[in-house]
C-alpha positions in Angstrom: 117.9 -116.9 -94.6 120.9 -115.0 -95.6 124.1 -115.7 -93.7 125.6 -112.7 -91.9 128.5 -111.2 -93.8 127.6 -112.4 -97.2 127.1 -109.5 -99.6 126.9 -111.5 -102.8 123.6 -113.5 -102.3 121.6 -111.3 -104.6 124.1 -111.7 -107.5 125.7 -115.1 -106.9 122.5 -117.2 -106.5 121.8 -120.1 -108.9 118.8 -122.4 -109.3 119.3 -125.9 -108.1 117.5 -129.2 -107.9 116.5 -131.1 -104.8 116.8 -134.9 -104.6 117.0 -137.8 -102.1 120.3 -139.4 -101.7 119.8 -143.2 -102.2 122.5 -144.2 -99.7 121.7 -141.9 -96.8 118.0 -141.1 -97.5 118.8 -137.4 -96.9 117.3 -134.6 -98.9 120.2 -133.0 -100.9 120.5 -130.0 -103.1 122.7 -129.6 -106.2 123.2 -126.6 -108.5 121.5 -127.6 -111.7 119.7 -124.9 -113.6 118.5 -127.0 -116.6 116.4 -130.1 -115.8 112.9 -131.3 -116.6 110.2 -130.0 -114.4 106.5 -131.1 -114.6 104.5 -128.9 -116.9 101.6 -127.0 -115.4 102.5 -127.9 -111.8 104.1 -125.8 -109.1 107.5 -127.1 -108.0 109.5 -126.2 -104.9 113.0 -125.2 -106.2 116.1 -124.3 -104.2 118.1 -121.2 -105.1 121.7 -121.5 -103.7 124.2 -118.7 -103.1 127.5 -119.9 -104.6 129.4 -117.7 -102.2 128.0 -118.7 -98.8 125.7 -121.7 -99.5 122.5 -120.0 -98.3 119.5 -121.8 -99.8 116.2 -120.0 -100.4 113.2 -122.1 -101.5 110.8 -120.7 -104.1 107.7 -122.1 -105.8 107.9 -121.9 -109.6 105.5 -123.2 -112.3 106.8 -124.6 -115.5 104.7 -123.1 -118.3 107.2 -123.9 -121.0 104.8 -126.3 -122.8 102.0 -123.7 -122.7 104.2 -121.1 -124.4 105.1 -123.6 -127.2 101.4 -124.1 -128.0 100.8 -120.3 -128.4 
């Protein structure tokens, strides 16, 4: 959900990566656009606004391997 007053969410959003912090056990999000995703599987990926921190979750599918075969 977009935070009130942020007008840059549509242009300042970057793909991130979700992970569990080993010390606290909390689910964390980091801005990291390039990382290995399982091929042929749908993955829940966070998209983070670098202006206000709003995080929107989207499901994406990595078909990179399929495109290499064609």
